[in-house]
All heavy atoms as an XYZ file, in Angstrom:
619
protein
N     -19.453    -89.519     29.596
C     -20.078    -88.277     30.035
C     -21.150    -87.968     28.959
O     -21.191    -88.478     27.860
N     -22.063    -86.995     29.355
C     -23.064    -86.571     28.522
C     -22.658    -85.768     27.318
O     -21.567    -84.981     27.497
N     -23.274    -85.807     26.258
C     -22.975    -84.974     25.131
C     -23.962    -83.889     24.906
O     -25.105    -84.017     25.287
C     -22.839    -85.855     23.847
C     -21.814    -86.916     23.951
C     -20.446    -86.364     23.995
C     -19.418    -87.404     23.852
N     -18.081    -86.983     23.994
N     -23.582    -82.841     24.216
C     -24.553    -81.809     23.825
C     -24.838    -82.018     22.376
O     -23.891    -82.149     21.554
C     -23.846    -80.434     23.913
C     -24.810    -79.244     23.524
C     -23.502    -80.189     25.513
N     -26.028    -82.091     21.947
C     -26.445    -82.275     20.605
C     -26.475    -81.036     19.764
O     -27.137    -80.050     20.242
C     -27.746    -83.069     20.506
N     -25.818    -80.960     18.721
C     -25.895    -79.784     17.893
C     -26.783    -80.189     16.644
O     -26.536    -81.127     15.926
C     -24.574    -79.362     17.243
C     -24.579    -78.346     16.193
C     -25.072    -76.989     16.782
C     -23.030    -78.123     15.726
N     -27.970    -79.461     16.536
C     -28.904    -79.884     15.530
C     -29.231    -78.679     14.677
O     -29.427    -77.506     15.089
C     -30.242    -80.326     16.212
C     -29.987    -81.444     17.281
C     -31.306    -80.704     15.205
C     -31.229    -81.760     18.192
N     -29.318    -78.907     13.343
C     -29.653    -77.901     12.393
C     -31.209    -77.605     12.449
O     -31.926    -78.596     12.522
C     -29.315    -78.272     10.944
C     -27.762    -78.225     10.693
O     -27.120    -77.397     11.443
O     -27.321    -78.888      9.804
N     -31.559    -76.366     12.375
C     -32.933    -76.000     12.253
C     -33.493    -76.530     10.924
O     -32.775    -76.448      9.899
C     -33.134    -74.548     12.420
C     -34.496    -74.068     12.345
C     -34.694    -72.567     12.473
N     -36.099    -72.255     12.315
C     -36.478    -71.036     12.068
N     -35.634    -70.030     11.764
N     -37.778    -70.732     11.886
N     -34.693    -76.901     10.961
C     -35.318    -77.469      9.761
C     -36.832    -77.533      9.935
O     -37.448    -76.712     10.714
N     -37.535    -78.435      9.267
C     -39.003    -78.469      9.243
C     -39.539    -79.195     10.511
O     -40.711    -79.016     10.782
C     -39.463    -79.251      8.007
O     -38.907    -80.597      7.876
N     -38.751    -79.942     11.239
C     -39.245    -80.636     12.338
C     -39.339    -79.629     13.560
O     -38.416    -78.720     13.688
C     -38.138    -81.616     12.809
S     -38.475    -82.610     14.292
N     -40.451    -79.641     14.315
C     -40.627    -78.718     15.374
C     -39.468    -78.817     16.388
O     -38.966    -79.805     16.664
C     -41.915    -79.133     16.014
C     -42.666    -79.926     14.903
C     -41.527    -80.525     14.209
N     -39.167    -77.601     17.010
C     -38.106    -77.530     17.997
C     -38.287    -78.575     19.169
O     -37.243    -79.233     19.520
C     -38.090    -76.185     18.709
C     -37.615    -75.106     17.657
C     -38.330    -73.936     17.481
C     -36.387    -75.187     16.904
C     -37.964    -72.928     16.650
C     -36.034    -74.234     16.038
C     -36.745    -73.136     15.882
N     -39.501    -78.676     19.676
C     -39.722    -79.578     20.797
C     -39.430    -81.062     20.389
O     -38.971    -81.806     21.272
C     -41.134    -79.439     21.388
C     -41.263    -78.098     22.092
C     -42.224    -79.640     20.404
N     -39.753    -81.450     19.173
C     -39.462    -82.783     18.709
C     -37.938    -83.024     18.567
O     -37.482    -84.049     18.907
C     -40.165    -83.000     17.318
C     -41.715    -83.037     17.388
O     -42.231    -83.129     18.522
O     -42.301    -83.019     16.327
N     -37.276    -82.014     18.063
C     -35.813    -82.113     17.976
C     -35.161    -82.347     19.367
O     -34.321    -83.236     19.574
C     -35.168    -80.844     17.362
C     -35.471    -80.469     16.000
C     -34.914    -79.140     15.613
C     -35.387    -78.641     14.292
N     -35.117    -79.434     13.194
N     -35.599    -81.537     20.350
C     -35.039    -81.672     21.693
C     -35.459    -82.970     22.319
O     -34.588    -83.585     22.925
C     -35.414    -80.358     22.498
C     -34.895    -80.513     23.944
C     -34.895    -79.098     21.911
N     -36.687    -83.333     22.198
C     -37.151    -84.664     22.775
C     -36.398    -85.738     22.202
O     -35.994    -86.660     22.887
C     -38.626    -84.769     22.554
C     -39.252    -85.972     23.240
C     -39.166    -85.908     24.701
C     -39.905    -87.017     25.443
N     -39.326    -88.333     25.523
N     -36.239    -85.755     20.805
C     -35.544    -86.836     20.209
C     -34.012    -86.894     20.774
O     -33.497    -88.016     20.901
C     -35.466    -86.705     18.651
C     -36.857    -87.001     18.126
O     -37.652    -87.684     18.651
N     -37.129    -86.445     16.890
N     -33.351    -85.745     20.849
C     -31.997    -85.718     21.417
C     -31.936    -86.215     22.767
O     -31.096    -87.017     23.148
C     -31.468    -84.264     21.254
N     -32.929    -85.818     23.662
C     -32.940    -86.284     24.974
C     -33.169    -87.641     25.023
O     -32.434    -88.428     25.779
C     -34.191    -85.641     25.704
C     -34.431    -86.054     27.114
C     -35.606    -85.361     27.771
O     -35.472    -84.094     28.032
N     -36.679    -85.984     27.928
N     -34.022    -88.306     24.150
C     -34.316    -89.703     24.173
C     -33.077    -90.470     23.704
O     -32.798    -91.617     24.135
C     -35.383    -90.102     23.249
C     -36.760    -89.696     23.823
O     -36.848    -89.293     24.993
O     -37.706    -89.726     23.067
N     -32.187    -89.868     22.912
C     -30.847    -90.449     22.533
C     -29.766    -90.356     23.458
O     -28.727    -90.742     23.223
C     -30.583    -89.904     21.110
N     -30.080    -89.607     24.627
C     -29.008    -89.530     25.629
C     -28.282    -88.126     25.764
O     -27.402    -88.045     26.496
N     -28.661    -87.218     24.915
C     -28.066    -85.895     24.977
C     -28.389    -85.223     26.366
O     -29.496    -85.350     26.880
C     -28.556    -84.970     23.900
N     -27.439    -84.491     26.849
C     -27.634    -83.788     28.114
C     -28.092    -82.308     27.954
O     -28.484    -81.710     28.872
C     -26.234    -83.792     28.967
C     -25.885    -85.208     29.223
C     -26.880    -85.948     30.145
C     -26.473    -87.341     30.400
N     -27.512    -88.176     30.969
N     -27.887    -81.836     26.701
C     -28.407    -80.480     26.268
C     -28.323    -80.378     24.804
O     -27.925    -81.277     24.181
C     -27.482    -79.424     26.864
N     -29.108    -79.405     24.266
C     -29.226    -79.247     22.760
C     -28.996    -77.867     22.475
O     -29.397    -76.860     23.120
C     -30.686    -79.595     22.334
C     -30.862    -79.275     20.881
C     -30.996    -81.018     22.581
N     -28.158    -77.716     21.269
C     -27.962    -76.426     20.670
C     -28.532    -76.596     19.252
O     -28.179    -77.470     18.502
C     -26.493    -76.118     20.531
C     -26.197    -74.827     19.794
C     -25.888    -75.946     21.977
N     -29.525    -75.651     18.846
C     -30.098    -75.695     17.578
C     -29.525    -74.477     16.772
O     -29.565    -73.372     17.142
C     -31.589    -75.576     17.652
C     -32.158    -76.888     18.366
C     -32.194    -75.516     16.251
C     -33.679    -76.900     18.485
N     -28.788    -74.864     15.640
C     -28.194    -73.880     14.755
C     -29.218    -73.368     13.715
O     -29.902    -74.186     13.024
C     -27.037    -74.482     14.078
N     -29.452    -72.105     13.722
C     -30.396    -71.555     12.758
C     -30.092    -71.881     11.361
O     -28.907    -72.097     10.943
C     -30.504    -70.025     13.011
C     -31.891    -69.479     12.593
O     -32.680    -70.211     11.946
O     -32.208    -68.394     13.060
N     -31.075    -71.928     10.434
C     -30.760    -72.281      9.098
C     -30.875    -70.984      8.155
O     -30.832    -71.110      6.922
C     -31.762    -73.304      8.560
C     -33.289    -72.815      8.683
O     -33.562    -71.701      9.209
N     -34.141    -73.663      8.086
N     -30.933    -69.867      8.700
C     -30.953    -68.557      7.943
C     -30.013    -67.585      8.696
O     -30.000    -67.618      9.948
C     -32.400    -68.020      7.861
N     -29.337    -66.740      8.003
C     -28.543    -65.735      8.585
C     -29.377    -64.700      9.470
O     -30.540    -64.443      9.184
C     -27.801    -65.036      7.543
C     -28.562    -65.330      6.288
C     -29.374    -66.536      6.493
N     -28.694    -64.107     10.440
C     -29.380    -63.089     11.204
C     -29.053    -63.306     12.692
O     -28.870    -64.412     13.083
N     -29.155    -62.211     13.429
C     -28.921    -62.262     14.903
C     -29.878    -61.342     15.532
O     -30.255    -60.211     14.929
C     -27.532    -61.897     15.294
O     -27.198    -60.607     14.805
C     -26.475    -62.936     14.830
N     -30.328    -61.462     16.765
C     -30.216    -62.727     17.381
C     -31.292    -63.690     16.871
O     -32.283    -63.282     16.428
C     -30.408    -62.366     18.837
C     -31.370    -61.251     18.895
C     -31.009    -60.505     17.544
N     -31.038    -65.074     17.076
C     -32.108    -65.969     16.762
C     -33.320    -65.833     17.682
O     -33.130    -65.412     18.822
C     -31.470    -67.316     16.903
C     -30.334    -67.078     17.825
C     -29.836    -65.725     17.641
N     -34.471    -66.165     17.210
C     -35.674    -66.128     18.011
C     -35.645    -67.189     19.035
O     -34.904    -68.271     18.810
C     -36.849    -66.315     17.095
C     -37.092    -65.260     16.120
C     -37.217    -63.825     16.828
O     -38.094    -63.649     17.732
N     -36.486    -62.779     16.461
N     -36.314    -67.104     20.181
C     -36.391    -68.094     21.166
C     -36.980    -69.424     20.687
O     -37.735    -69.390     19.702
C     -37.187    -67.555     22.319
C     -37.661    -66.272     21.829
C     -37.127    -65.987     20.523
N     -36.675    -70.542     21.266
C     -37.370    -71.703     20.924
C     -38.825    -71.706     21.433
O     -39.074    -71.204     22.556
C     -36.613    -72.939     21.577
C     -35.149    -73.240     21.269
C     -34.473    -74.228     22.036
C     -35.067    -73.516     19.717
N     -39.707    -72.229     20.632
C     -41.085    -72.195     21.074
C     -41.722    -73.632     20.827
O     -41.194    -74.440     20.035
C     -41.895    -71.274     20.230
C     -41.408    -69.745     20.632
C     -41.806    -71.368     18.785
N     -42.779    -73.901     21.456
C     -43.525    -75.128     21.257
C     -43.825    -75.733     22.555
O     -43.200    -75.523     23.587
N     -44.839    -76.620     22.496
C     -45.290    -77.328     23.733
C     -45.062    -78.820     23.461
O     -45.687    -79.354     22.587
C     -46.747    -77.079     24.142
O     -46.954    -75.678     24.280
C     -47.107    -77.756     25.366
N     -44.141    -79.466     24.228
C     -43.928    -80.877     24.007
C     -45.089    -81.710     24.499
O     -45.736    -81.434     25.511
C     -42.635    -81.123     24.849
C     -42.714    -80.043     25.897
C     -43.329    -78.847     25.332
N     -45.303    -82.879     23.817
C     -46.208    -83.779     24.280
C     -45.754    -84.554     25.531
O     -46.647    -84.950     26.395
C     -46.500    -84.819     23.136
N     -44.466    -84.737     25.666
C     -43.878    -85.412     26.818
C     -42.800    -84.485     27.510
O     -42.281    -83.650     26.692
C     -43.218    -86.676     26.454
C     -44.179    -87.741     25.832
C     -43.488    -88.912     25.443
O     -42.500    -89.370     26.099
O     -43.865    -89.551     24.482
N     -42.475    -84.641     28.713
C     -41.622    -83.705     29.379
C     -40.200    -83.713     28.808
O     -39.672    -84.731     28.433
C     -41.512    -84.268     30.823
C     -42.720    -85.030     30.907
C     -43.032    -85.566     29.656
N     -39.719    -82.482     28.624
C     -38.269    -82.227     28.234
C     -37.569    -81.818     29.493
O     -37.977    -80.911     30.068
C     -38.179    -81.337     27.149
C     -38.752    -81.877     25.870
C     -36.650    -80.879     26.901
C     -38.850    -80.945     24.673
N     -36.521    -82.548     29.855
C     -35.816    -82.128     31.095
C     -34.367    -81.625     30.820
O     -33.651    -81.345     31.903
C     -35.726    -83.467     31.925
O     -35.058    -84.521     31.237
C     -37.122    -83.922     32.389
N     -34.053    -81.459     29.595
C     -32.625    -81.006     29.281
C     -32.702    -79.603     28.810
O     -33.668    -79.228     28.259
C     -31.837    -81.912     28.309
C     -32.564    -82.044     26.999
C     -31.631    -83.353     28.885
C     -31.910    -82.748     25.846
N     -31.657    -78.836     29.073
C     -31.636    -77.421     28.549
C     -31.372    -77.489     27.063
O     -30.833    -78.309     26.461
C     -30.400    -76.741     29.282
C     -29.611    -77.907     29.678
C     -30.488    -79.115     29.815
N     -31.954    -76.381     26.399
C     -31.806    -76.156     24.969
C     -31.766    -74.703     24.570
O     -32.299    -73.879     25.355
C     -32.877    -76.837     24.250
O     -34.154    -76.265     24.552
N     -31.041    -74.393     23.562
C     -30.959    -73.019     23.080
C     -30.700    -72.951     21.591
O     -30.356    -73.989     21.008
C     -29.815    -72.208     23.750
C     -28.340    -72.768     23.510
C     -27.727    -71.849     22.540
C     -27.633    -72.850     24.727
N     -30.972    -71.897     21.017
C     -30.870    -71.703     19.572
C     -29.769    -70.589     19.328
O     -29.672    -69.631     20.051
C     -32.164    -71.172     19.046
C     -32.217    -71.065     17.537
C     -33.774    -70.826     17.168
N     -33.804    -70.116     15.870
C     -34.904    -69.559     15.426
N     -35.994    -69.662     16.126
N     -34.918    -69.045     14.222
N     -28.887    -70.883     18.387
C     -27.830    -69.986     18.045
C     -27.872    -69.621     16.606
O     -28.636    -70.252     15.833
C     -26.428    -70.587     18.362
C     -26.256    -71.020     19.805
C     -26.241    -71.830     17.413
N     -27.155    -68.541     16.251
C     -27.197    -68.084     14.854
C     -26.651    -69.155     13.874
O     -25.887    -70.065     14.275
C     -26.432    -66.812     14.701
O     -25.058    -67.075     15.049
C     -26.952    -65.739     15.560
N     -26.940    -68.944     12.670
C     -26.331    -69.814     11.584
C     -24.759    -69.754     11.675
O     -24.090    -70.796     11.543
C     -26.830    -69.400     10.246
C     -26.486    -70.330      9.061
C     -26.989    -69.805      7.736
O     -26.894    -68.615      7.439
N     -27.575    -70.747      7.068
N     -24.259    -68.637     11.812
C     -22.780    -68.382     11.952
C     -22.193    -69.103     13.043
O     -21.180    -69.762     12.975
C     -22.394    -66.918     11.935
C     -22.633    -66.203     10.596
O     -22.800    -66.930      9.521
O     -22.611    -64.941     10.592
N     -22.778    -68.962     14.194
C     -22.379    -69.658     15.434
C     -22.457    -71.182     15.183
O     -21.478    -71.919     15.645
C     -23.075    -69.242     16.694
C     -22.711    -67.801     17.162
O     -21.588    -67.346     16.675
O     -23.439    -67.202     17.906
N     -23.442    -71.609     14.665
C     -23.586    -73.058     14.464
C     -22.516    -73.604     13.502
O     -21.948    -74.676     13.664
N     -22.127    -72.783     12.470
C     -21.061    -73.094     11.574
C     -19.769    -73.181     12.302
O     -18.919    -74.085     11.971
C     -21.030    -72.191     10.356
N     -19.585    -72.209     13.148
C     -18.223    -72.241     13.884
C     -18.169    -73.470     14.832
O     -17.084    -73.991     14.957
C     -18.247    -70.983     14.772
N     -19.316    -73.841     15.456
C     -19.223    -75.023     16.277
C     -18.994    -76.259     15.446
O     -18.188    -77.126     15.796
C     -20.605    -75.213     16.971
C     -20.810    -74.022     18.073
C     -20.672    -76.547     17.795
C     -22.140    -73.947     18.649
N     -19.699    -76.397     14.279
C     -19.433    -77.507     13.362
C     -17.914    -77.659     12.927
O     -17.456    -78.751     12.832
C     -20.380    -77.410     12.203
C     -21.814    -77.682     12.534
C     -22.626    -77.499     11.285
C     -24.179    -77.300     11.666
N     -24.972    -77.001     10.517
N     -17.377    -76.438     12.616
C     -15.929    -76.439     12.172
C     -15.066    -76.870     13.254
O     -14.091    -77.655     13.062
C     -15.602    -75.002     11.691
N     -15.363    -76.499     14.577
C     -14.563    -76.985     15.672
C     -14.686    -78.481     15.844
O     -13.750    -79.144     16.136
C     -15.061    -76.215     16.921
N     -15.878    -78.932     15.698
C     -16.089    -80.496     15.791
C     -15.273    -81.174     14.707
O     -14.602    -82.067     14.972
C     -17.604    -80.829     15.708
C     -18.318    -80.329     16.898
C     -17.753    -82.364     15.546
C     -19.831    -80.381     16.819
N     -15.385    -80.593     13.500
C     -14.681    -81.284     12.304
C     -13.142    -81.207     12.555
O     -12.432    -82.126     12.069
C     -15.147    -80.624     11.027
N     -12.683    -80.129     13.219
C     -11.254    -79.960     13.277
C     -10.672    -80.789     14.446
O      -9.430    -80.962     14.613
C     -10.870    -78.530     13.456
N     -11.477    -81.228     15.372
C     -11.084    -82.028     16.526
C     -10.548    -83.299     16.119
O     -11.147    -84.023     15.333
C     -12.164    -82.138     17.519
O     -11.789    -82.699     18.706
N      -9.453    -83.730     16.709
C      -8.852    -85.038     16.513
C      -9.104    -85.905     17.641
O      -9.004    -85.506     18.819
C      -7.340    -84.912     16.169
C      -7.055    -84.049     14.997
C      -7.475    -84.682     13.674
O      -7.353    -85.809     13.464
N      -8.099    -83.855     12.921
N      -9.209    -87.271     17.448
C      -9.290    -88.168     18.564
C      -8.085    -88.131     19.424
O      -7.055    -87.928     18.889
C      -9.554    -89.507     17.894
C      -9.912    -89.267     16.484
C      -9.324    -87.919     16.170
N      -8.140    -88.248     20.715
C      -9.519    -88.275     21.458
C     -10.235    -86.968     21.460
O      -9.539    -85.868     21.660
C      -9.078    -88.634     22.923
C      -7.671    -88.160     23.033
C      -7.100    -88.190     21.600
N     -11.524    -86.939     21.234
C     -12.304    -85.765     21.117
C     -12.373    -85.113     22.423
O     -12.809    -85.713     23.393
C     -13.639    -86.107     20.517
C     -13.570    -86.597     19.108
C     -13.779    -87.929     18.857
C     -13.253    -85.748     18.080
C     -13.668    -88.450     17.539
C     -13.296    -86.294     16.767
C     -13.455    -87.602     16.547
N     -11.989    -83.845     22.496
C     -12.042    -83.063     23.702
C     -13.235    -82.226     23.775
O     -13.474    -81.496     24.713
C     -10.768    -82.245     23.923
C      -9.612    -83.146     24.154
O      -9.622    -84.164     24.746
N      -8.407    -82.723     23.470
N     -14.055    -82.113     22.683
C     -15.240    -81.257     22.653
C     -16.354    -82.006     23.286
O     -16.466    -83.250     23.349
C     -15.554    -80.937     21.183
C     -14.581    -80.096     20.442
C     -14.901    -80.021     18.975
C     -14.442    -78.675     21.119
N     -17.265    -81.207     23.842
C     -18.411    -81.856     24.529
C     -19.634    -81.800     23.637
O     -20.767    -81.941     24.042
C     -18.842    -81.185     25.803
O     -19.034    -79.811     25.604
N     -19.452    -81.626     22.306
C     -20.565    -81.586     21.332
C     -20.497    -82.832     20.485
O     -19.493    -83.465     20.180
C     -20.348    -80.402     20.393
C     -20.807    -79.117     20.917
C     -19.855    -78.305     21.604
C     -22.063    -78.720     20.887
C     -20.266    -77.168     22.159
C     -22.470    -77.501     21.344
C     -21.641    -76.712     22.056
N     -21.661    -83.300     20.095
C     -21.904    -84.411     19.126
C     -22.973    -84.058     18.178
O     -24.052    -83.676     18.665
C     -22.029    -85.683     19.871
N     -22.806    -84.144     16.909
C     -23.846    -83.931     15.997
C     -24.683    -85.229     15.882
O     -24.163    -86.249     15.397
C     -23.301    -83.504     14.599
C     -24.555    -83.274     13.633
C     -22.522    -82.292     14.695
N     -25.838    -85.227     16.551
C     -26.688    -86.322     16.572
C     -27.737    -86.408     15.462
O     -28.114    -87.448     14.911
C     -27.445    -86.523     17.831
C     -26.538    -86.610     19.085
C     -27.544    -86.756     20.403
C     -25.677    -87.793     19.086
N     -28.260    -85.280     15.038
C     -29.347    -85.091     14.079
C     -29.060    -83.974     13.143
O     -28.604    -83.034     13.605
C     -30.616    -85.024     14.732
C     -30.958    -85.989     15.863
C     -30.852    -85.653     17.195
C     -31.339    -87.204     15.483
C     -31.081    -86.497     18.123
C     -31.660    -88.182     16.472
C     -31.480    -87.798     17.907
N     -29.475    -84.072     11.935
C     -29.378    -82.937     11.055
C     -30.754    -82.120     10.950
O     -30.721    -81.027     10.644
C     -29.002    -83.436      9.591
C     -27.522    -83.994      9.516
C     -27.374    -84.485      8.059
C     -26.554    -82.887      9.869
N     -31.781    -82.800     11.313
C     -33.019    -82.146     11.353
C     -33.945    -82.794     12.458
O     -34.530    -83.780     12.214
C     -33.774    -82.064      9.941
C     -34.948    -81.271      9.964
O     -35.174    -80.468     10.811
N     -35.771    -81.416      8.889
């Protein structure tokens, strides 16, 4: 089945992160903010090529909670998340 990519916010533009995840087979993208605060700002940017998967941005705390759940999961993994990229 398809995976959801959890990606940390960094210097790479949002559209590049999502396009890279899409090209790697992700079915959706969650971008974890790199600074505290809520709510996170919307994703912005114009991709050079079409992005066809959904994406959203979550707070730094929510991103940390998702990462902790991934780390705590034991095989067989029942979570639908996969950390594909750090930036």
